[in-house]
CHARMM-style PDB file with segment names, atoms N, HN, CA, C and O in Angstrom:
ATOM      1  N   UNK     1      -6.134 -35.359   3.521  1.00  0.00      PROA
ATOM      2  CA  UNK     1      -4.989 -34.489   3.634  1.00  0.00      PROA
ATOM      3  C   UNK     1      -4.012 -35.106   4.641  1.00  0.00      PROA
ATOM      4  O   UNK     1      -4.411 -35.557   5.715  1.00  0.00      PROA
ATOM      5  N   UNK     2      -2.757 -35.115   4.284  1.00  0.00      PROA
ATOM      6  HN  UNK     2      -2.433 -34.749   3.413  1.00  0.00      PROA
ATOM      7  CA  UNK     2      -1.730 -35.700   5.137  1.00  0.00      PROA
ATOM      8  C   UNK     2      -1.503 -34.847   6.382  1.00  0.00      PROA
ATOM      9  O   UNK     2      -1.655 -33.625   6.361  1.00  0.00      PROA
ATOM     10  N   UNK     3      -1.144 -35.508   7.435  1.00  0.00      PROA
ATOM     11  HN  UNK     3      -1.021 -36.500   7.452  1.00  0.00      PROA
ATOM     12  CA  UNK     3      -0.842 -34.790   8.664  1.00  0.00      PROA
ATOM     13  C   UNK     3       0.364 -33.883   8.426  1.00  0.00      PROA
ATOM     14  O   UNK     3       1.362 -34.305   7.843  1.00  0.00      PROA
ATOM     15  N   UNK     4       0.265 -32.645   8.879  1.00  0.00      PROA
ATOM     16  HN  UNK     4      -0.546 -32.302   9.353  1.00  0.00      PROA
ATOM     17  CA  UNK     4       1.353 -31.699   8.693  1.00  0.00      PROA
ATOM     18  C   UNK     4       1.290 -30.963   7.372  1.00  0.00      PROA
ATOM     19  O   UNK     4       2.179 -30.168   7.066  1.00  0.00      PROA
ATOM     20  N   UNK     5       0.259 -31.210   6.583  1.00  0.00      PROA
ATOM     21  HN  UNK     5      -0.463 -31.856   6.831  1.00  0.00      PROA
ATOM     22  CA  UNK     5       0.115 -30.538   5.306  1.00  0.00      PROA
ATOM     23  C   UNK     5      -0.184 -29.060   5.527  1.00  0.00      PROA
ATOM     24  O   UNK     5      -0.946 -28.702   6.425  1.00  0.00      PROA
ATOM     25  N   UNK     6       0.416 -28.209   4.711  1.00  0.00      PROA
ATOM     26  HN  UNK     6       1.035 -28.499   3.982  1.00  0.00      PROA
ATOM     27  CA  UNK     6       0.235 -26.761   4.840  1.00  0.00      PROA
ATOM     28  C   UNK     6      -0.712 -26.212   3.780  1.00  0.00      PROA
ATOM     29  O   UNK     6      -0.773 -25.000   3.573  1.00  0.00      PROA
ATOM     30  N   UNK     7      -1.445 -27.084   3.111  1.00  0.00      PROA
ATOM     31  HN  UNK     7      -1.396 -28.069   3.279  1.00  0.00      PROA
ATOM     32  CA  UNK     7      -2.330 -26.694   2.020  1.00  0.00      PROA
ATOM     33  C   UNK     7      -3.442 -25.756   2.496  1.00  0.00      PROA
ATOM     34  O   UNK     7      -3.840 -24.855   1.758  1.00  0.00      PROA
ATOM     35  N   UNK     8      -3.938 -25.950   3.690  1.00  0.00      PROA
ATOM     36  HN  UNK     8      -3.615 -26.682   4.290  1.00  0.00      PROA
ATOM     37  CA  UNK     8      -5.076 -25.177   4.179  1.00  0.00      PROA
ATOM     38  C   UNK     8      -4.721 -23.772   4.638  1.00  0.00      PROA
ATOM     39  O   UNK     8      -5.617 -22.982   4.931  1.00  0.00      PROA
ATOM     40  N   UNK     9      -3.457 -23.446   4.708  1.00  0.00      PROA
ATOM     41  HN  UNK     9      -2.728 -24.088   4.470  1.00  0.00      PROA
ATOM     42  CA  UNK     9      -3.063 -22.121   5.163  1.00  0.00      PROA
ATOM     43  C   UNK     9      -3.188 -21.099   4.039  1.00  0.00      PROA
ATOM     44  O   UNK     9      -3.064 -21.436   2.861  1.00  0.00      PROA
ATOM     45  N   UNK    10      -3.436 -19.848   4.417  1.00  0.00      PROA
ATOM     46  HN  UNK    10      -3.537 -19.574   5.373  1.00  0.00      PROA
ATOM     47  CA  UNK    10      -3.547 -18.771   3.437  1.00  0.00      PROA
ATOM     48  C   UNK    10      -2.154 -18.378   2.963  1.00  0.00      PROA
ATOM     49  O   UNK    10      -1.165 -18.666   3.637  1.00  0.00      PROA
ATOM     50  N   UNK    11      -2.069 -17.722   1.809  1.00  0.00      PROA
ATOM     51  HN  UNK    11      -2.873 -17.487   1.262  1.00  0.00      PROA
ATOM     52  CA  UNK    11      -0.762 -17.245   1.342  1.00  0.00      PROA
ATOM     53  C   UNK    11      -0.088 -16.323   2.360  1.00  0.00      PROA
ATOM     54  O   UNK    11       1.131 -16.365   2.524  1.00  0.00      PROA
ATOM     55  N   UNK    12      -0.864 -15.507   3.031  1.00  0.00      PROA
ATOM     56  HN  UNK    12      -1.855 -15.473   2.898  1.00  0.00      PROA
ATOM     57  CA  UNK    12      -0.291 -14.613   4.042  1.00  0.00      PROA
ATOM     58  C   UNK    12       0.345 -15.415   5.177  1.00  0.00      PROA
ATOM     59  O   UNK    12       1.440 -15.083   5.630  1.00  0.00      PROA
ATOM     60  N   UNK    13      -0.331 -16.466   5.638  1.00  0.00      PROA
ATOM     61  HN  UNK    13      -1.220 -16.736   5.270  1.00  0.00      PROA
ATOM     62  CA  UNK    13       0.217 -17.289   6.709  1.00  0.00      PROA
ATOM     63  C   UNK    13       1.487 -17.997   6.257  1.00  0.00      PROA
ATOM     64  O   UNK    13       2.423 -18.146   7.043  1.00  0.00      PROA
ATOM     65  N   UNK    14       1.533 -18.432   5.012  1.00  0.00      PROA
ATOM     66  HN  UNK    14       0.773 -18.311   4.373  1.00  0.00      PROA
ATOM     67  CA  UNK    14       2.736 -19.082   4.489  1.00  0.00      PROA
ATOM     68  C   UNK    14       3.903 -18.110   4.434  1.00  0.00      PROA
ATOM     69  O   UNK    14       5.027 -18.467   4.787  1.00  0.00      PROA
ATOM     70  N   UNK    15       3.640 -16.865   3.986  1.00  0.00      PROA
ATOM     71  HN  UNK    15       2.727 -16.575   3.699  1.00  0.00      PROA
ATOM     72  CA  UNK    15       4.696 -15.848   3.950  1.00  0.00      PROA
ATOM     73  C   UNK    15       5.210 -15.546   5.355  1.00  0.00      PROA
ATOM     74  O   UNK    15       6.413 -15.397   5.568  1.00  0.00      PROA
ATOM     75  N   UNK    16       4.284 -15.458   6.313  1.00  0.00      PROA
ATOM     76  HN  UNK    16       3.306 -15.579   6.140  1.00  0.00      PROA
ATOM     77  CA  UNK    16       4.684 -15.194   7.690  1.00  0.00      PROA
ATOM     78  C   UNK    16       5.584 -16.310   8.215  1.00  0.00      PROA
ATOM     79  O   UNK    16       6.611 -16.037   8.835  1.00  0.00      PROA
ATOM     80  N   UNK    17       5.208 -17.554   7.971  1.00  0.00      PROA
ATOM     81  HN  UNK    17       4.373 -17.775   7.467  1.00  0.00      PROA
ATOM     82  CA  UNK    17       5.995 -18.686   8.441  1.00  0.00      PROA
ATOM     83  C   UNK    17       7.382 -18.695   7.801  1.00  0.00      PROA
ATOM     84  O   UNK    17       8.376 -18.984   8.468  1.00  0.00      PROA
ATOM     85  N   UNK    18       7.445 -18.381   6.516  1.00  0.00      PROA
ATOM     86  HN  UNK    18       6.638 -18.146   5.975  1.00  0.00      PROA
ATOM     87  CA  UNK    18       8.723 -18.358   5.818  1.00  0.00      PROA
ATOM     88  C   UNK    18       9.639 -17.291   6.419  1.00  0.00      PROA
ATOM     89  O   UNK    18      10.823 -17.540   6.649  1.00  0.00      PROA
ATOM     90  N   UNK    19       9.092 -16.117   6.669  1.00  0.00      PROA
ATOM     91  HN  UNK    19       8.131 -15.914   6.483  1.00  0.00      PROA
ATOM     92  CA  UNK    19       9.870 -15.024   7.249  1.00  0.00      PROA
ATOM     93  C   UNK    19      10.360 -15.393   8.656  1.00  0.00      PROA
ATOM     94  O   UNK    19      11.527 -15.185   8.986  1.00  0.00      PROA
ATOM     95  N   UNK    20       9.474 -15.931   9.467  1.00  0.00      PROA
ATOM     96  HN  UNK    20       8.526 -16.100   9.200  1.00  0.00      PROA
ATOM     97  CA  UNK    20       9.834 -16.307  10.839  1.00  0.00      PROA
ATOM     98  C   UNK    20      10.904 -17.393  10.828  1.00  0.00      PROA
ATOM     99  O   UNK    20      11.845 -17.358  11.620  1.00  0.00      PROA
ATOM    100  N   UNK    21      10.751 -18.359   9.920  1.00  0.00      PROA
ATOM    101  HN  UNK    21       9.986 -18.387   9.276  1.00  0.00      PROA
ATOM    102  CA  UNK    21      11.732 -19.447   9.816  1.00  0.00      PROA
ATOM    103  C   UNK    21      13.111 -18.894   9.460  1.00  0.00      PROA
ATOM    104  O   UNK    21      14.113 -19.310  10.041  1.00  0.00      PROA
ATOM    105  N   UNK    22      13.168 -17.969   8.517  1.00  0.00      PROA
ATOM    106  HN  UNK    22      12.354 -17.631   8.045  1.00  0.00      PROA
ATOM    107  CA  UNK    22      14.446 -17.366   8.129  1.00  0.00      PROA
ATOM    108  C   UNK    22      15.096 -16.645   9.307  1.00  0.00      PROA
ATOM    109  O   UNK    22      16.310 -16.720   9.491  1.00  0.00      PROA
ATOM    110  N   UNK    23      14.293 -15.951  10.097  1.00  0.00      PROA
ATOM    111  HN  UNK    23      13.306 -15.889   9.948  1.00  0.00      PROA
ATOM    112  CA  UNK    23      14.821 -15.235  11.269  1.00  0.00      PROA
ATOM    113  C   UNK    23      15.427 -16.209  12.274  1.00  0.00      PROA
ATOM    114  O   UNK    23      16.507 -15.955  12.809  1.00  0.00      PROA
ATOM    115  N   UNK    24      14.742 -17.319  12.534  1.00  0.00      PROA
ATOM    116  HN  UNK    24      13.865 -17.525  12.099  1.00  0.00      PROA
ATOM    117  CA  UNK    24      15.278 -18.320  13.460  1.00  0.00      PROA
ATOM    118  C   UNK    24      16.582 -18.917  12.929  1.00  0.00      PROA
ATOM    119  O   UNK    24      17.521 -19.138  13.693  1.00  0.00      PROA
ATOM    120  N   UNK    25      16.639 -19.179  11.620  1.00  0.00      PROA
ATOM    121  HN  UNK    25      15.876 -18.999  10.999  1.00  0.00      PROA
ATOM    122  CA  UNK    25      17.852 -19.758  11.046  1.00  0.00      PROA
ATOM    123  C   UNK    25      19.031 -18.803  11.170  1.00  0.00      PROA
ATOM    124  O   UNK    25      20.161 -19.233  11.398  1.00  0.00      PROA
ATOM    125  N   UNK    26      18.766 -17.496  11.018  1.00  0.00      PROA
ATOM    126  HN  UNK    26      17.848 -17.147  10.833  1.00  0.00      PROA
ATOM    127  CA  UNK    26      19.836 -16.510  11.197  1.00  0.00      PROA
ATOM    128  C   UNK    26      20.376 -16.514  12.618  1.00  0.00      PROA
ATOM    129  O   UNK    26      21.537 -16.178  12.851  1.00  0.00      PROA
ATOM    130  N   UNK    27      19.530 -16.897  13.564  1.00  0.00      PROA
ATOM    131  HN  UNK    27      18.586 -17.170  13.375  1.00  0.00      PROA
ATOM    132  CA  UNK    27      19.953 -16.956  14.970  1.00  0.00      PROA
ATOM    133  C   UNK    27      20.669 -18.263  15.297  1.00  0.00      PROA
ATOM    134  O   UNK    27      21.119 -18.458  16.426  1.00  0.00      PROA
ATOM    135  N   UNK    28      20.780 -19.171  14.303  1.00  0.00      PROA
ATOM    136  HN  UNK    28      20.414 -19.013  13.386  1.00  0.00      PROA
ATOM    137  CA  UNK    28      21.523 -20.401  14.510  1.00  0.00      PROA
ATOM    138  C   UNK    28      20.674 -21.619  14.844  1.00  0.00      PROA
ATOM    139  O   UNK    28      21.218 -22.660  15.211  1.00  0.00      PROA
ATOM    140  N   UNK    29      19.361 -21.515  14.727  1.00  0.00      PROA
ATOM    141  HN  UNK    29      18.919 -20.669  14.428  1.00  0.00      PROA
ATOM    142  CA  UNK    29      18.468 -22.643  14.986  1.00  0.00      PROA
ATOM    143  C   UNK    29      18.463 -23.535  13.744  1.00  0.00      PROA
ATOM    144  O   UNK    29      18.480 -23.029  12.622  1.00  0.00      PROA
ATOM    145  N   UNK    30      18.440 -24.856  13.932  1.00  0.00      PROA
ATOM    146  HN  UNK    30      18.426 -25.267  14.844  1.00  0.00      PROA
ATOM    147  CA  UNK    30      18.444 -25.773  12.788  1.00  0.00      PROA
ATOM    148  C   UNK    30      17.208 -25.558  11.918  1.00  0.00      PROA
ATOM    149  O   UNK    30      16.195 -25.037  12.385  1.00  0.00      PROA
ATOM    150  N   UNK    31      17.298 -25.960  10.652  1.00  0.00      PROA
ATOM    151  HN  UNK    31      18.120 -26.383  10.272  1.00  0.00      PROA
ATOM    152  CA  UNK    31      16.203 -25.748   9.711  1.00  0.00      PROA
ATOM    153  C   UNK    31      14.905 -26.403  10.169  1.00  0.00      PROA
ATOM    154  O   UNK    31      13.843 -25.783  10.103  1.00  0.00      PROA
ATOM    155  N   UNK    32      14.978 -27.640  10.628  1.00  0.00      PROA
ATOM    156  HN  UNK    32      15.840 -28.144  10.681  1.00  0.00      PROA
ATOM    157  CA  UNK    32      13.779 -28.349  11.079  1.00  0.00      PROA
ATOM    158  C   UNK    32      13.126 -27.685  12.277  1.00  0.00      PROA
ATOM    159  O   UNK    32      11.909 -27.505  12.314  1.00  0.00      PROA
ATOM    160  N   UNK    33      13.942 -27.323  13.251  1.00  0.00      PROA
ATOM    161  HN  UNK    33      14.931 -27.468  13.221  1.00  0.00      PROA
ATOM    162  CA  UNK    33      13.421 -26.665  14.453  1.00  0.00      PROA
ATOM    163  C   UNK    33      12.884 -25.278  14.128  1.00  0.00      PROA
ATOM    164  O   UNK    33      11.875 -24.852  14.691  1.00  0.00      PROA
ATOM    165  N   UNK    34      13.555 -24.572  13.220  1.00  0.00      PROA
ATOM    166  HN  UNK    34      14.374 -24.918  12.763  1.00  0.00      PROA
ATOM    167  CA  UNK    34      13.089 -23.242  12.823  1.00  0.00      PROA
ATOM    168  C   UNK    34      11.715 -23.336  12.161  1.00  0.00      PROA
ATOM    169  O   UNK    34      10.841 -22.509  12.420  1.00  0.00      PROA
ATOM    170  N   UNK    35      11.527 -24.338  11.314  1.00  0.00      PROA
ATOM    171  HN  UNK    35      12.237 -25.010  11.104  1.00  0.00      PROA
ATOM    172  CA  UNK    35      10.233 -24.520  10.661  1.00  0.00      PROA
ATOM    173  C   UNK    35       9.140 -24.863  11.651  1.00  0.00      PROA
ATOM    174  O   UNK    35       8.026 -24.349  11.552  1.00  0.00      PROA
ATOM    175  N   UNK    36       9.449 -25.727  12.603  1.00  0.00      PROA
ATOM    176  HN  UNK    36      10.354 -26.145  12.682  1.00  0.00      PROA
ATOM    177  CA  UNK    36       8.471 -26.096  13.626  1.00  0.00      PROA
ATOM    178  C   UNK    36       8.062 -24.876  14.446  1.00  0.00      PROA
ATOM    179  O   UNK    36       6.877 -24.658  14.698  1.00  0.00      PROA
ATOM    180  N   UNK    37       9.042 -24.089  14.859  1.00  0.00      PROA
ATOM    181  HN  UNK    37      10.005 -24.266  14.655  1.00  0.00      PROA
ATOM    182  CA  UNK    37       8.744 -22.884  15.644  1.00  0.00      PROA
ATOM    183  C   UNK    37       7.957 -21.864  14.829  1.00  0.00      PROA
ATOM    184  O   UNK    37       7.054 -21.208  15.348  1.00  0.00      PROA
ATOM    185  N   UNK    38       8.304 -21.734  13.556  1.00  0.00      PROA
ATOM    186  HN  UNK    38       9.037 -22.267  13.135  1.00  0.00      PROA
ATOM    187  CA  UNK    38       7.618 -20.762  12.700  1.00  0.00      PROA
ATOM    188  C   UNK    38       6.137 -21.096  12.567  1.00  0.00      PROA
ATOM    189  O   UNK    38       5.290 -20.215  12.717  1.00  0.00      PROA
ATOM    190  N   UNK    39       5.813 -22.357  12.287  1.00  0.00      PROA
ATOM    191  HN  UNK    39       6.501 -23.073  12.165  1.00  0.00      PROA
ATOM    192  CA  UNK    39       4.406 -22.734  12.140  1.00  0.00      PROA
ATOM    193  C   UNK    39       3.665 -22.663  13.464  1.00  0.00      PROA
ATOM    194  O   UNK    39       2.475 -22.347  13.492  1.00  0.00      PROA
ATOM    195  N   UNK    40       4.351 -22.951  14.556  1.00  0.00      PROA
ATOM    196  HN  UNK    40       5.317 -23.207  14.534  1.00  0.00      PROA
ATOM    197  CA  UNK    40       3.715 -22.817  15.870  1.00  0.00      PROA
ATOM    198  C   UNK    40       3.366 -21.355  16.135  1.00  0.00      PROA
ATOM    199  O   UNK    40       2.320 -21.052  16.707  1.00  0.00      PROA
ATOM    200  N   UNK    41       4.246 -20.458  15.716  1.00  0.00      PROA
ATOM    201  HN  UNK    41       5.097 -20.704  15.250  1.00  0.00      PROA
ATOM    202  CA  UNK    41       3.999 -19.025  15.890  1.00  0.00      PROA
ATOM    203  C   UNK    41       2.838 -18.564  15.025  1.00  0.00      PROA
ATOM    204  O   UNK    41       1.991 -17.798  15.484  1.00  0.00      PROA
ATOM    205  N   UNK    42       2.791 -19.018  13.786  1.00  0.00      PROA
ATOM    206  HN  UNK    42       3.480 -19.640  13.414  1.00  0.00      PROA
ATOM    207  CA  UNK    42       1.680 -18.655  12.893  1.00  0.00      PROA
ATOM    208  C   UNK    42       0.363 -19.149  13.480  1.00  0.00      PROA
ATOM    209  O   UNK    42      -0.628 -18.419  13.477  1.00  0.00      PROA
ATOM    210  N   UNK    43       0.341 -20.380  13.984  1.00  0.00      PROA
ATOM    211  HN  UNK    43       1.145 -20.973  13.987  1.00  0.00      PROA
ATOM    212  CA  UNK    43      -0.880 -20.918  14.592  1.00  0.00      PROA
ATOM    213  C   UNK    43      -1.292 -20.102  15.805  1.00  0.00      PROA
ATOM    214  O   UNK    43      -2.476 -19.822  15.996  1.00  0.00      PROA
ATOM    215  N   UNK    44      -0.325 -19.722  16.621  1.00  0.00      PROA
ATOM    216  HN  UNK    44       0.636 -19.950  16.466  1.00  0.00      PROA
ATOM    217  CA  UNK    44      -0.625 -18.934  17.818  1.00  0.00      PROA
ATOM    218  C   UNK    44      -1.207 -17.579  17.438  1.00  0.00      PROA
ATOM    219  O   UNK    44      -2.200 -17.138  18.016  1.00  0.00      PROA
ATOM    220  N   UNK    45      -0.582 -16.916  16.457  1.00  0.00      PROA
ATOM    221  HN  UNK    45       0.225 -17.274  15.987  1.00  0.00      PROA
ATOM    222  CA  UNK    45      -1.020 -15.578  16.054  1.00  0.00      PROA
ATOM    223  C   UNK    45      -2.377 -15.579  15.371  1.00  0.00      PROA
ATOM    224  O   UNK    45      -3.131 -14.612  15.482  1.00  0.00      PROA
ATOM    225  N   UNK    46      -2.690 -16.655  14.666  1.00  0.00      PROA
ATOM    226  HN  UNK    46      -2.078 -17.440  14.576  1.00  0.00      PROA
ATOM    227  CA  UNK    46      -3.970 -16.706  13.960  1.00  0.00      PROA
ATOM    228  C   UNK    46      -5.033 -17.420  14.775  1.00  0.00      PROA
ATOM    229  O   UNK    46      -6.103 -17.731  14.252  1.00  0.00      PROA
ATOM    230  N   UNK    47      -4.765 -17.679  16.023  1.00  0.00      PROA
ATOM    231  HN  UNK    47      -3.896 -17.426  16.448  1.00  0.00      PROA
ATOM    232  CA  UNK    47      -5.735 -18.362  16.877  1.00  0.00      PROA
ATOM    233  C   UNK    47      -5.881 -19.832  16.542  1.00  0.00      PROA
ATOM    234  O   UNK    47      -6.885 -20.452  16.893  1.00  0.00      PROA
ATOM    235  N   UNK    48      -4.886 -20.400  15.863  1.00  0.00      PROA
ATOM    236  HN  UNK    48      -4.071 -19.896  15.577  1.00  0.00      PROA
ATOM    237  CA  UNK    48      -4.938 -21.808  15.505  1.00  0.00      PROA
ATOM    238  C   UNK    48      -5.879 -22.108  14.357  1.00  0.00      PROA
ATOM    239  O   UNK    48      -6.141 -23.272  14.054  1.00  0.00      PROA
ATOM    240  N   UNK    49      -6.395 -21.058  13.709  1.00  0.00      PROA
ATOM    241  HN  UNK    49      -6.182 -20.113  13.955  1.00  0.00      PROA
ATOM    242  CA  UNK    49      -7.361 -21.263  12.622  1.00  0.00      PROA
ATOM    243  C   UNK    49      -6.656 -21.291  11.288  1.00  0.00      PROA
ATOM    244  O   UNK    49      -5.803 -20.451  11.001  1.00  0.00      PROA
ATOM    245  N   UNK    50      -7.017 -22.259  10.482  1.00  0.00      PROA
ATOM    246  HN  UNK    50      -7.709 -22.941  10.716  1.00  0.00      PROA
ATOM    247  CA  UNK    50      -6.550 -22.327   9.110  1.00  0.00      PROA
ATOM    248  C   UNK    50      -7.643 -21.757   8.226  1.00  0.00      PROA
ATOM    249  O   UNK    50      -8.777 -21.556   8.661  1.00  0.00      PROA
ATOM    250  N   UNK    51      -7.294 -21.507   7.016  1.00  0.00      PROA
ATOM    251  HN  UNK    51      -6.373 -21.670   6.662  1.00  0.00      PROA
ATOM    252  CA  UNK    51      -8.249 -20.976   6.053  1.00  0.00      PROA
ATOM    253  C   UNK    51      -9.434 -21.924   5.891  1.00  0.00      PROA
ATOM    254  O   UNK    51      -9.251 -23.124   5.687  1.00  0.00      PROA
ATOM    255  N   UNK    52     -10.642 -21.387   5.981  1.00  0.00      PROA
ATOM    256  HN  UNK    52     -10.791 -20.412   6.147  1.00  0.00      PROA
ATOM    257  CA  UNK    52     -11.828 -22.179   5.723  1.00  0.00      PROA
ATOM    258  C   UNK    52     -12.210 -23.136   6.818  1.00  0.00      PROA
ATOM    259  O   UNK    52     -12.915 -24.110   6.555  1.00  0.00      PROA
ATOM    260  N   UNK    53     -11.775 -22.901   8.034  1.00  0.00      PROA
ATOM    261  HN  UNK    53     -11.203 -22.109   8.248  1.00  0.00      PROA
ATOM    262  CA  UNK    53     -12.094 -23.849   9.103  1.00  0.00      PROA
ATOM    263  C   UNK    53     -13.575 -23.794   9.472  1.00  0.00      PROA
ATOM    264  O   UNK    53     -14.113 -24.760  10.012  1.00  0.00      PROA
ATOM    265  N   UNK    54     -14.238 -22.671   9.186  1.00  0.00      PROA
ATOM    266  HN  UNK    54     -13.801 -21.885   8.748  1.00  0.00      PROA
ATOM    267  CA  UNK    54     -15.681 -22.590   9.372  1.00  0.00      PROA
ATOM    268  C   UNK    54     -16.153 -22.436  10.801  1.00  0.00      PROA
ATOM    269  O   UNK    54     -17.347 -22.565  11.071  1.00  0.00      PROA
ATOM    270  N   UNK    55     -15.258 -22.168  11.710  1.00  0.00      PROA
ATOM    271  HN  UNK    55     -14.288 -22.063  11.491  1.00  0.00      PROA
ATOM    272  CA  UNK    55     -15.701 -21.962  13.083  1.00  0.00      PROA
ATOM    273  C   UNK    55     -15.054 -20.697  13.626  1.00  0.00      PROA
ATOM    274  O   UNK    55     -13.904 -20.397  13.306  1.00  0.00      PROA
ATOM    275  N   UNK    56     -15.785 -19.960  14.443  1.00  0.00      PROA
ATOM    276  HN  UNK    56     -16.719 -20.204  14.704  1.00  0.00      PROA
ATOM    277  CA  UNK    56     -15.220 -18.722  14.971  1.00  0.00      PROA
ATOM    278  C   UNK    56     -14.132 -19.006  15.997  1.00  0.00      PROA
ATOM    279  O   UNK    56     -14.136 -20.045  16.657  1.00  0.00      PROA
ATOM    280  N   UNK    57     -13.220 -18.087  16.116  1.00  0.00      PROA
ATOM    281  HN  UNK    57     -13.216 -17.243  15.579  1.00  0.00      PROA
ATOM    282  CA  UNK    57     -12.159 -18.251  17.098  1.00  0.00      PROA
ATOM    283  C   UNK    57     -12.716 -18.067  18.508  1.00  0.00      PROA
ATOM    284  O   UNK    57     -13.815 -17.542  18.682  1.00  0.00      PROA
ATOM    285  N   UNK    58     -11.970 -18.491  19.490  1.00  0.00      PROA
ATOM    286  HN  UNK    58     -11.077 -18.918  19.348  1.00  0.00      PROA
ATOM    287  CA  UNK    58     -12.430 -18.355  20.869  1.00  0.00      PROA
ATOM    288  C   UNK    58     -12.564 -16.888  21.242  1.00  0.00      PROA
ATOM    289  O   UNK    58     -13.403 -16.537  22.071  1.00  0.00      PROA
ATOM    290  N   UNK    59     -11.751 -16.025  20.644  1.00  0.00      PROA
ATOM    291  HN  UNK    59     -11.069 -16.310  19.970  1.00  0.00      PROA
ATOM    292  CA  UNK    59     -11.846 -14.591  20.902  1.00  0.00      PROA
ATOM    293  C   UNK    59     -13.196 -14.052  20.416  1.00  0.00      PROA
ATOM    294  O   UNK    59     -13.835 -13.263  21.114  1.00  0.00      PROA
ATOM    295  N   UNK    60     -13.631 -14.473  19.227  1.00  0.00      PROA
ATOM    296  HN  UNK    60     -13.112 -15.114  18.660  1.00  0.00      PROA
ATOM    297  CA  UNK    60     -14.921 -14.035  18.692  1.00  0.00      PROA
ATOM    298  C   UNK    60     -16.065 -14.570  19.548  1.00  0.00      PROA
ATOM    299  O   UNK    60     -17.057 -13.874  19.764  1.00  0.00      PROA
ATOM    300  N   UNK    61     -15.933 -15.785  20.029  1.00  0.00      PROA
ATOM    301  HN  UNK    61     -15.127 -16.351  19.854  1.00  0.00      PROA
ATOM    302  CA  UNK    61     -16.957 -16.366  20.892  1.00  0.00      PROA
ATOM    303  C   UNK    61     -17.044 -15.599  22.207  1.00  0.00      PROA
ATOM    304  O   UNK    61     -18.137 -15.364  22.721  1.00  0.00      PROA
ATOM    305  N   UNK    62     -15.889 -15.209  22.753  1.00  0.00      PROA
ATOM    306  HN  UNK    62     -15.000 -15.400  22.336  1.00  0.00      PROA
ATOM    307  CA  UNK    62     -15.878 -14.469  24.011  1.00  0.00      PROA
ATOM    308  C   UNK    62     -16.527 -13.098  23.828  1.00  0.00      PROA
ATOM    309  O   UNK    62     -17.247 -12.629  24.709  1.00  0.00      PROA
ATOM    310  N   UNK    63     -16.277 -12.460  22.694  1.00  0.00      PROA
ATOM    311  HN  UNK    63     -15.692 -12.841  21.978  1.00  0.00      PROA
ATOM    312  CA  UNK    63     -16.876 -11.152  22.426  1.00  0.00      PROA
ATOM    313  C   UNK    63     -18.385 -11.255  22.310  1.00  0.00      PROA
ATOM    314  O   UNK    63     -19.109 -10.418  22.849  1.00  0.00      PROA
ATOM    315  N   UNK    64     -18.867 -12.277  21.607  1.00  0.00      PROA
ATOM    316  HN  UNK    64     -18.278 -12.957  21.169  1.00  0.00      PROA
ATOM    317  CA  UNK    64     -20.306 -12.410  21.435  1.00  0.00      PROA
ATOM    318  C   UNK    64     -20.987 -12.759  22.760  1.00  0.00      PROA
ATOM    319  O   UNK    64     -22.115 -12.334  23.011  1.00  0.00      PROA
ATOM    320  N   UNK    65     -20.311 -13.521  23.596  1.00  0.00      PROA
ATOM    321  HN  UNK    65     -19.395 -13.867  23.392  1.00  0.00      PROA
ATOM    322  CA  UNK    65     -20.865 -13.865  24.913  1.00  0.00      PROA
ATOM    323  C   UNK    65     -20.921 -12.631  25.800  1.00  0.00      PROA
ATOM    324  O   UNK    65     -21.885 -12.443  26.542  1.00  0.00      PROA
ATOM    325  N   UNK    66     -19.904 -11.795  25.731  1.00  0.00      PROA
ATOM    326  HN  UNK    66     -19.120 -11.947  25.129  1.00  0.00      PROA
ATOM    327  CA  UNK    66     -19.873 -10.579  26.547  1.00  0.00      PROA
ATOM    328  C   UNK    66     -20.946  -9.595  26.094  1.00  0.00      PROA
ATOM    329  O   UNK    66     -21.580  -8.940  26.921  1.00  0.00      PROA
ATOM    330  N   UNK    67     -21.147  -9.494  24.798  1.00  0.00      PROA
ATOM    331  HN  UNK    67     -20.632 -10.026  24.127  1.00  0.00      PROA
ATOM    332  CA  UNK    67     -22.158  -8.549  24.315  1.00  0.00      PROA
ATOM    333  C   UNK    67     -23.582  -9.028  24.615  1.00  0.00      PROA
ATOM    334  O   UNK    67     -24.493  -8.211  24.747  1.00  0.00      PROA
ATOM    335  N   UNK    68     -23.775 -10.329  24.721  1.00  0.00      PROA
ATOM    336  HN  UNK    68     -23.035 -10.992  24.614  1.00  0.00      PROA
ATOM    337  CA  UNK    68     -25.119 -10.834  25.015  1.00  0.00      PROA
ATOM    338  C   UNK    68     -25.470 -10.671  26.488  1.00  0.00      PROA
ATOM    339  O   UNK    68     -26.644 -10.715  26.856  1.00  0.00      PROA
ATOM    340  N   UNK    69     -24.460 -10.483  27.330  1.00  0.00      PROA
ATOM    341  HN  UNK    69     -23.506 -10.447  27.032  1.00  0.00      PROA
ATOM    342  CA  UNK    69     -24.709 -10.283  28.760  1.00  0.00      PROA
ATOM    343  C   UNK    69     -25.202  -8.882  29.086  1.00  0.00      PROA
ATOM    344  O   UNK    69     -25.767  -8.658  30.157  1.00  0.00      PROA
ATOM    345  N   UNK    70     -24.998  -7.954  28.191  1.00  0.00      PROA
ATOM    346  HN  UNK    70     -24.539  -8.136  27.321  1.00  0.00      PROA
ATOM    347  CA  UNK    70     -25.369  -6.552  28.442  1.00  0.00      PROA
ATOM    348  C   UNK    70     -26.845  -6.334  28.379  1.00  0.00      PROA
ATOM    349  OT1 UNK    70     -27.311  -5.211  28.568  1.00  0.00      PROA
TER     350      UNK     70
END
């Protein structure tokens, strides 16, 4: 898979990125920069996980560690 490929993202993540990109463009941000910011936002919101990554997010790991301490 090529670097920067969006194939691994879910349809929901793609829709979110498209919407965010459009919002940035309305604010006057260039198309390239708007796309970069949109995907960065999607990654941040989804914990940096793409579809099928097969590993739990750090939030899930923190929850399981906290519950095992009880």
